[in-house]
Structures are given as C-alpha cells and as structure tokens.
LUMDREN-124709 format. One record per atom (N, C-alpha, C): residue in one letter; atom name; x, y, z. Coordinates in steps of 0.001 Angstrom, whole numbers. Example, Ala and Ser with C-alpha at 12.3 -4.5 7.8 and 13.67 -1.06 7.14 Angstrom:
# residues 2
- resn,name,xx,yy,zz
- a,N,13190,-5690,7800 .
- a,CA,12300,-4500,7800 .
- a,C,13200,-3300,7800 .
- s,N,12850,-2250,7080 .
- s,CA,13670,-1060,7140 .
- s,C,12900,30,7870 .
//
This chain:
# residues 155
- resn,name,xx,yy,zz
- m,N,-74758,131162,-63341 .
- m,CA,-74476,130518,-64473 .
- m,C,-73640,129315,-64437 .
- q,N,-72404,129662,-63488 .
- q,CA,-71494,128672,-63190 .
- q,C,-72339,127468,-62754 .
- e,N,-73061,127491,-61472 .
- e,CA,-73868,126554,-60812 .
- e,C,-74715,125540,-61818 .
- t,N,-75159,126260,-62942 .
- t,CA,-75712,125288,-63997 .
- t,C,-75006,124548,-64876 .
- i,N,-73841,125294,-64927 .
- i,CA,-72696,124382,-65891 .
- i,C,-72149,123324,-65083 .
- e,N,-72019,123431,-63637 .
- e,CA,-71811,122506,-63072 .
- e,C,-72665,121017,-62990 .
- r,N,-73842,121423,-62850 .
- r,CA,-75090,120428,-62669 .
- r,C,-75040,119805,-64016 .
- y,N,-75014,120564,-65028 .
- y,CA,-75007,120050,-66368 .
- y,C,-73969,118731,-66553 .
- r,N,-72820,119090,-66198 .
- r,CA,-71654,118220,-66332 .
- r,C,-71757,117339,-65283 .
- s,N,-71995,117409,-64124 .
- s,CA,-72218,116019,-63448 .
- s,C,-73574,115098,-63880 .
- q,N,-74464,115627,-64462 .
- q,CA,-75564,114835,-65060 .
- q,C,-75176,114120,-66189 .
- v,N,-74293,114745,-66902 .
- v,CA,-73723,114151,-68485 .
- v,C,-72864,113201,-67658 .
- k,N,-71651,113075,-66660 .
- k,CA,-71023,112265,-66268 .
- k,C,-72124,110990,-65662 .
- d,N,-72912,111399,-65251 .
- d,CA,-73729,110167,-64335 .
- d,C,-74419,109395,-65604 .
- v,N,-74616,110076,-66640 .
- v,CA,-75477,109440,-67533 .
- v,C,-74552,108393,-68243 .
- q,N,-73185,108973,-68627 .
- q,CA,-72205,108241,-69214 .
- q,C,-71718,107088,-68336 .
- t,N,-71772,107112,-66987 .
- t,CA,-71547,106149,-66100 .
- t,C,-72601,105029,-66285 .
- d,N,-73641,105411,-66153 .
- d,CA,-74650,104439,-66326 .
- d,C,-74665,103752,-67417 .
- i,N,-74447,104350,-68785 .
- i,CA,-74300,103706,-69776 .
- i,C,-73470,102772,-70175 .
- s,N,-72005,102926,-69410 .
- s,CA,-70809,102135,-69291 .
- s,C,-71247,100938,-68362 .
- s,N,-71608,101285,-67158 .
- s,CA,-72110,99984,-66338 .
- s,C,-73068,99346,-67083 .
- v,N,-73935,99583,-68037 .
- v,CA,-75147,98688,-68453 .
- v,C,-74413,98135,-69557 .
- e,N,-73198,98757,-70337 .
- e,CA,-72654,97823,-71046 .
- e,C,-71794,96694,-70551 .
- d,N,-71206,97126,-69388 .
- d,CA,-70543,95919,-68805 .
- d,C,-71063,94914,-68276 .
- v,N,-72569,95254,-67842 .
- v,CA,-73584,94140,-67632 .
- v,C,-73785,93245,-68609 .
- q,N,-74405,93874,-69571 .
- q,CA,-74288,93139,-70793 .
- q,C,-73395,92361,-71339 .
- h,N,-72214,92752,-71633 .
- h,CA,-70821,91935,-71890 .
- h,C,-70762,90928,-70831 .
- l,N,-71131,91268,-69812 .
- l,CA,-70584,89797,-68701 .
- l,C,-71750,88967,-68764 .
- k,N,-73099,89314,-69098 .
- k,CA,-74239,88596,-69477 .
- k,C,-73728,87628,-70356 .
- h,N,-73297,87955,-71558 .
- h,CA,-72889,87522,-72764 .
- h,C,-71675,86397,-72581 .
- e,N,-70843,87067,-71860 .
- e,CA,-69795,86040,-71577 .
- e,C,-70274,84717,-70448 .
- t,N,-71267,85219,-69495 .
- t,CA,-71745,83906,-68768 .
- t,C,-72493,82767,-69545 .
- a,N,-73203,83682,-70723 .
- a,CA,-73878,82444,-71513 .
- a,C,-72943,81806,-72328 .
- i,N,-71883,82280,-72952 .
- i,CA,-70709,81476,-73418 .
- i,C,-70259,80499,-72892 .
- m,N,-69877,80717,-71239 .
- m,CA,-69069,79955,-70630 .
- m,C,-70468,78716,-70171 .
- a,N,-71736,78986,-69846 .
- a,CA,-72667,77950,-69778 .
- a,C,-72216,76986,-70848 .
- k,N,-72527,77499,-72158 .
- k,CA,-72496,76473,-73452 .
- k,C,-71278,75584,-73689 .
- k,N,-70141,76346,-73103 .
- k,CA,-68948,75464,-72948 .
- k,C,-68924,74515,-72057 .
- v,N,-69381,74737,-70591 .
- v,CA,-69784,73712,-69487 .
- v,C,-70705,72573,-70106 .
- e,N,-71778,73202,-70848 .
- e,CA,-72842,72136,-71169 .
- e,C,-72038,70850,-72216 .
- l,N,-71313,71681,-73119 .
- l,CA,-70820,70927,-74129 .
- l,C,-69614,69985,-73523 .
- l,N,-69181,70287,-72622 .
- l,CA,-68033,69473,-71888 .
- l,C,-68736,68166,-70906 .
- e,N,-69713,68844,-70569 .
- e,CA,-70737,67684,-69573 .
- e,C,-71144,66570,-70686 .
- v,N,-71810,66825,-71934 .
- v,CA,-71890,66071,-72917 .
- v,C,-70892,65218,-73607 .
- a,N,-69791,65792,-73623 .
- a,CA,-68768,64832,-73886 .
- a,C,-67960,64132,-72831 .
- k,N,-67923,64451,-71644 .
- k,CA,-67690,63649,-70477 .
- k,C,-68888,62456,-70639 .
- r,N,-70112,62676,-70456 .
- r,CA,-70836,61619,-70557 .
- r,C,-70714,60426,-71669 .
- r,N,-70451,61064,-72623 .
- r,CA,-70122,60141,-74103 .
- r,C,-69073,59347,-73680 .
- l,N,-67788,60033,-73358 .
- l,CA,-66733,59242,-72872 .
- l,C,-66770,57923,-71745 .
- l,N,-67702,58415,-70769 .
- l,CA,-68233,57657,-70104 .
- l,C,-69133,56311,-70607 .
- g,N,-69871,56471,-71579 .
- g,CA,-70675,55549,-72304 .
- g,C,-72052,55768,-72183 .
- e,N,-72461,57105,-71609 .
- e,CA,-73757,57445,-71483 .
- e,C,-74119,58236,-72438 .
- g,N,-75566,58338,-72802 .
- g,CA,-76175,59054,-74046 .
- g,C,-75504,58860,-75521 .
- l,N,-75386,57701,-75659 .
- l,CA,-74361,57282,-77270 .
- l,C,-75670,56782,-77968 .
- g,N,-76891,56854,-77445 .
- g,CA,-78066,56482,-78370 .
- g,C,-78199,57364,-79879 .
- a,N,-77987,58543,-79641 .
- a,CA,-77891,59135,-81122 .
- a,C,-76579,59557,-81893 .
- t,N,-75705,58709,-81384 .
- t,CA,-74382,59342,-82037 .
- t,C,-74267,58649,-82812 .
- t,N,-73454,58998,-84142 .
- t,CA,-72908,58624,-85546 .
- t,C,-71938,57333,-84947 .
- i,N,-71808,56771,-86250 .
- i,CA,-70418,55827,-86233 .
- i,C,-69227,56515,-86291 .
- d,N,-69214,57387,-87080 .
- d,CA,-67976,58584,-86974 .
- d,C,-67712,59097,-85800 .
- e,N,-68684,59330,-84961 .
- e,CA,-68598,59986,-83779 .
- e,C,-68011,58629,-82469 .
- l,N,-68672,57560,-82992 .
- l,CA,-68064,56394,-81877 .
- l,C,-66886,56122,-82182 .
- v,N,-66613,56306,-83539 .
- v,CA,-64944,55792,-83828 .
- v,C,-64147,56831,-83205 .
- r,N,-64346,58145,-83328 .
- r,CA,-63626,59052,-82579 .
- r,C,-63727,59219,-81094 .
- i,N,-64714,58705,-80678 .
- i,CA,-64806,58556,-79202 .
- i,C,-63616,57428,-78733 .
- e,N,-63920,56362,-79510 .
- e,CA,-63059,55000,-79371 .
- e,C,-61456,55519,-79453 .
- q,N,-61386,55970,-80472 .
- q,CA,-59892,56296,-80721 .
- q,C,-59319,57541,-79494 .
- q,N,-60265,58292,-78957 .
- q,CA,-59824,59031,-78239 .
- q,C,-59594,58294,-76471 .
- l,N,-60247,57305,-76319 .
- l,CA,-60258,56549,-75220 .
- l,C,-58900,55748,-75257 .
- e,N,-58678,55107,-76659 .
- e,CA,-57779,54225,-76910 .
- e,C,-56231,55081,-76756 .
- r,N,-56416,56351,-77111 .
- r,CA,-55107,57379,-76726 .
- r,C,-55102,57590,-75340 .
- g,N,-56075,57806,-74514 .
- g,CA,-56102,58057,-73323 .
- g,C,-55518,56679,-72126 .
- v,N,-55897,55547,-72889 .
- v,CA,-55412,54343,-72143 .
- v,C,-54067,54370,-72333 .
- r,N,-53431,54555,-73423 .
- r,CA,-52144,54143,-74019 .
- r,C,-51137,55477,-72934 .
- l,N,-51522,56494,-72867 .
- l,CA,-51228,57313,-71748 .
- l,C,-51072,56999,-70520 .
- v,N,-52035,56422,-69954 .
- v,CA,-52080,55937,-68688 .
- v,C,-51095,55033,-68362 .
- r,N,-51429,54009,-69597 .
- r,CA,-50365,52799,-69417 .
- r,C,-48871,53005,-69455 .
- a,N,-48654,54245,-70281 .
- a,CA,-47048,54656,-70350 .
- a,C,-46887,55232,-69277 .
- r,N,-47673,55928,-68592 .
- r,CA,-47232,56661,-67394 .
- r,C,-47139,55299,-65967 .
- k,N,-48091,54569,-66076 .
- k,CA,-47873,53545,-64959 .
- k,C,-46612,52887,-65083 .
- m,N,-46123,52503,-66502 .
- m,CA,-44820,51824,-66476 .
- m,C,-43799,52689,-66375 .
- q,N,-43716,54078,-66269 .
- q,CA,-42583,55001,-66092 .
- q,C,-42659,55001,-64383 .
- v,N,-43722,55119,-63666 .
- v,CA,-43685,54934,-62333 .
- v,C,-43091,53611,-61753 .
- y,N,-43433,52361,-62547 .
- y,CA,-43058,51296,-62001 .
- y,C,-41272,51043,-62174 .
- h,N,-40993,51703,-63336 .
- h,CA,-39501,51697,-63531 .
- h,C,-38734,52484,-62599 .
- e,N,-39626,53812,-62342 .
- e,CA,-38783,54622,-61247 .
- e,C,-38735,53879,-59760 .
- q,N,-39732,53326,-59469 .
- q,CA,-40109,52452,-58456 .
- q,C,-38937,51584,-58304 .
- i,N,-38724,50522,-59596 .
- i,CA,-37938,49595,-59504 .
- i,C,-36332,50002,-59120 .
- e,N,-35931,51294,-59999 .
- e,CA,-34783,51886,-59749 .
- e,C,-34567,52242,-58151 .
- q,N,-35483,52844,-57599 .
- q,CA,-35498,53392,-56222 .
- q,C,-35170,52112,-55248 .
- l,N,-35714,50745,-55683 .
- l,CA,-35919,49699,-54917 .
- l,C,-34138,49021,-55261 .
- q,N,-33803,49204,-56328 .
- q,CA,-32627,48696,-56527 .
- q,C,-31645,49349,-55684 .
- a,N,-31623,50766,-55698 .
- a,CA,-30667,51513,-55395 .
- a,C,-30550,51198,-53604 .
- k,N,-31778,50945,-53241 .
- k,CA,-31931,50675,-51690 .
- k,C,-31554,49157,-51425 .
- e,N,-31792,48495,-52285 .
- e,CA,-31188,46776,-52055 .
- e,C,-29671,47246,-52175 .
- k,N,-28950,47962,-52919 .
- k,CA,-27468,47982,-52990 .
- k,C,-26925,48689,-51557 .
- l,N,-27621,49805,-51205 .
- l,CA,-27242,50283,-49872 .
- l,C,-27453,49412,-48821 .
- l,N,-28612,48564,-48702 .
- l,CA,-28746,47350,-47686 .
- l,C,-27619,46379,-47759 .
- a,N,-27292,45809,-49101 .
- a,CA,-26472,44824,-49214 .
- a,C,-24955,45641,-48594 .
- d,N,-24780,46918,-49022 .
- d,CA,-23263,47072,-48609 .
- d,C,-23375,47441,-46762 .
- e,N,-24426,47736,-46464 .
- e,CA,-24505,47906,-44787 .
- e,C,-24478,46635,-44363 .
- n,N,-25113,45488,-45059 .
- n,CA,-25054,44047,-44446 .
- n,C,-23280,43504,-44729 .
- a,N,-22760,43959,-45502 .
- a,CA,-21365,43601,-45689 .
- a,C,-20522,44137,-44660 .
- i,N,-20904,45493,-44322 .
- i,CA,-20220,46069,-43300 .
- i,C,-20505,45450,-41891 .
- l,N,-21568,45429,-41560 .
- l,CA,-22093,44359,-40382 .
- l,C,-21378,43325,-40283 .
- t,N,-21533,42723,-41138 .
- t,CA,-20825,41024,-41149 .
- t,C,-19153,41406,-40942 .
- e,N,-18484,42334,-41340 .
- e,CA,-17345,42565,-41237 .
- e,C,-16937,42806,-39731 .
- k,N,-17945,43678,-39402 .
- k,CA,-17729,43815,-37771 .
- k,C,-17940,42678,-36953 .
- c,N,-18944,41955,-37481 .
- c,CA,-19227,40660,-36499 .
- c,C,-18302,39866,-36767 .
- q,N,-17845,39394,-37862 .
- q,CA,-16484,38746,-37639 .
- q,C,-15202,39187,-36895 .
- a,N,-15274,40390,-37053 .
- a,CA,-13912,41195,-36087 .
- a,C,-14142,40844,-34751 .
- v,N,-15323,41146,-34299 .
- v,CA,-15779,40671,-33236 .
- v,C,-15790,39287,-32440 .
- h,N,-16102,38598,-33231 .
- h,CA,-16117,37217,-33009 .
- h,C,-14583,36780,-32893 .
- n,N,-13546,37114,-33997 .
- n,CA,-12098,36794,-34029 .
- n,C,-11671,37453,-32889 .
- d,N,-11897,38673,-32350 .
- d,CA,-11373,38777,-31204 .
- d,C,-11759,38279,-29639 .
- q,N,-12917,37930,-29833 .
- q,CA,-13214,36770,-28727 .
- q,C,-12798,35480,-28817 .
- v,N,-12576,34804,-29979 .
- v,CA,-11918,33721,-30154 .
- v,C,-10171,33748,-29397 .
- t,N,-9587,35037,-30196 .
- t,CA,-8448,35227,-29879 .
- t,C,-8113,35515,-28162 .
- e,N,-9150,36201,-27490 .
- e,CA,-8809,36480,-26147 .
- e,C,-8989,34976,-25253 .
- a,N,-9850,33940,-26153 .
- a,CA,-10227,32913,-25163 .
- a,C,-8887,32038,-25463 .
- m,N,-8288,32004,-26513 .
- m,CA,-7228,31194,-26655 .
- m,C,-6065,31885,-25833 .
- q,N,-5887,33211,-26069 .
- q,CA,-4774,33766,-25111 .
- q,C,-5123,33304,-23535 .
- a,N,-6351,33377,-22969 .
- a,CA,-6521,33080,-21546 .
- a,C,-6035,31356,-21601 .
- d,N,-6442,30500,-22366 .
- d,CA,-6012,29137,-22141 .
- d,C,-4633,28978,-22366 .
- f,N,-4020,29718,-23149 .
- f,CA,-2602,29756,-23047 .
- f,C,-1838,30105,-21987 .
- r,N,-2385,31433,-21338 .
- r,CA,-1774,31803,-19964 .
- r,C,-2179,30652,-18921 .
- v,N,-3263,29968,-18993 .
- v,CA,-3539,29125,-17880 .
- v,C,-2314,27998,-18103 .
- l,N,-2155,27596,-19349 .
- l,CA,-1108,26545,-19315 .
- l,C,174,27061,-19180 .
- e,N,651,28007,-19300 .
- e,CA,1607,28838,-19205 .
- e,C,2186,28974,-17517 .
- n,N,900,29496,-16725 .
- n,CA,1193,29218,-15506 .
- n,C,1411,28132,-14707 .
- g,N,926,27163,-15481 .
- g,CA,993,25615,-14846 .
- g,C,171,25603,-13704 .
- e,N,-1061,26159,-13992 .
- e,CA,-1983,26002,-12894 .
- e,C,-2808,24568,-13431 .
- n,N,-2949,23828,-12341 .
- n,CA,-3762,22443,-12421 .
- n,C,-5355,22622,-12611 .
- s,N,-5816,21941,-13144 .
- s,CA,-7066,21588,-13391 .
- s,C,-7782,21032,-12291 .
- d,N,-9105,20801,-12158 .
- d,CA,-9654,20364,-11125 .
- d,C,-9838,18742,-11466 .
- v,N,-9372,18188,-12306 .
- v,CA,-9607,16809,-12956 .
- v,C,-8628,16324,-12121 .
- e,N,-8891,14813,-11688 .
- e,CA,-8002,14202,-10899 .
- e,C,-7765,12677,-11554 .
- t,N,-6508,12528,-12292 .
- t,CA,-6422,11295,-12963 .
- t,C,-5670,10368,-12201 .
- e,N,-5846,9216,-12071 .
- e,CA,-5286,7979,-11523 .
- e,C,-5163,6807,-12227 .
- l,N,-4171,6198,-12173 .
- l,CA,-3954,4827,-13217 .
- l,C,-3919,3660,-12523 .
- f,N,-4985,2988,-12605 .
- f,CA,-5079,1579,-11888 .
- f,C,-4918,380,-12846 .
- i,N,-4086,-521,-12369 .
- i,CA,-3869,-1542,-12845 .
- i,C,-4642,-2878,-12538 .
- g,N,-5355,-3377,-13186 .
- g,CA,-5832,-4907,-12700 .
- g,C,-7406,-4690,-12946 .
- p,N,-8146,-5833,-12606 .
- p,CA,-9435,-5959,-12847 .
- p,C,-10193,-4895,-11947 .
- p,N,-11121,-4361,-12166 .
- p,CA,-12123,-3531,-11222 .
- p,C,-12315,-3848,-9846 .
- e,N,-12395,-4968,-9598 .
- e,CA,-12554,-5484,-7865 .
- e,C,-11321,-5005,-7273 .
- t,N,-10292,-5260,-7449 .
- t,CA,-9154,-4769,-7059 .
- t,C,-8860,-3198,-7041 .
- r,N,-9394,-2450,-7861 .
- r,CA,-9595,-1313,-7651 .
- r,C,-10266,-810,-6611 .
- m,N,-11682,-1357,-6353 .
- m,CA,-12515,-982,-5206 .
- m,C,-11916,-1375,-3943 .
- k,N,-10984,-2363,-3819 .
- k,CA,-10594,-2744,-2558 .
- k,C,-9480,-1518,-2553 .
- q,N,-8655,-1214,-3274 .
- q,CA,-7531,-458,-2749 .
- q,C,-8408,1020,-2478 .
- q,N,-9208,1420,-3326 .
- q,CA,-9978,2716,-2727 .
- q,C,-10456,2696,-1418 .
- r,N,-11001,1401,-740 .
- r,CA,-11590,1211,363 .
- r,C,-10514,1225,1562 .
- s,N,-9357,558,936 .
- s,CA,-8433,1108,2415 .
- s,C,-7841,2370,2263 .
- k,N,-7782,3258,1400 .
- k,CA,-7527,4423,1538 .
- k,C,-8287,4975,2611 .
//
C-alpha cells in the first residue's frame, strides 16, 4: 500500500512539473514575441529618422520626426561646444604652464650668461692687474713711409 502511495505522489509531482514547465515555455514565447515587436518598431523608427521609408507618413508624423531631429542636433551641438570649451581651458592651462617654464628657463639662461660675462671680465682684469704684455708690438715712426722702410732694413 505504501509503495502505491509513493508512486502516486511521484506521478503527481511529475505532472505538476510538466505543467509548470509548459507554462514557463509559453510565457517565454509570449515575451519573445513582445520583444520582437519592439525591435521591429525601433527599426522602423530608426529608418524614418534616417529618411528611409517616409512614403506613407503623414504631415504630423513628418513634423514630429523633424522636431526629434532638431532636438538631437541641438544636443549634439551643445555637447560639441562643451567639449571645445573644455579643450580650450586645458590648452590655456598648458599655455600658462609653458609660459612659466619659459620664464624660469630664460632666467636661468640669463644667469648663466651673466656668470660667463663676469668670469671673462674678471679674467681680463687679472691679465691687466698682472701686467702681462700682449703679443701686439707697437712702434712709433715719424716721417714718410720711405724712411720707415730704410730704418727697418738697417736693423
């Protein structure tokens, strides 16, 4: 008797499982059909926005599509201007950094140049201070150039 009851219960469970799985499958088929319709409607709307398949559209629908497109263009232009402004701000910040860096480098270059000039002047001053003679010979000649030539030959 107990075995018969267990077999009955297992059969009832199998039938209930089959019924619930059939309902799930039907529900999923219904959802799939709804999604397919939505996809089709979206594709039609997309084609209309691209200007395809407008032969059977009414004036009101065309006006609505035009308004949608104008709103979209305004949004795109606003975003484009925002991106341009952000880029301009970034470039201005970069310009300021480069100008500051250029000023620092110019100061360093001037300092190095001034140091070099100072060192050269100090070297010249040391030469004059030490009384070193330069390699240039200076002689004073009085008279016409012919007499100078005779004096140089006689030496």
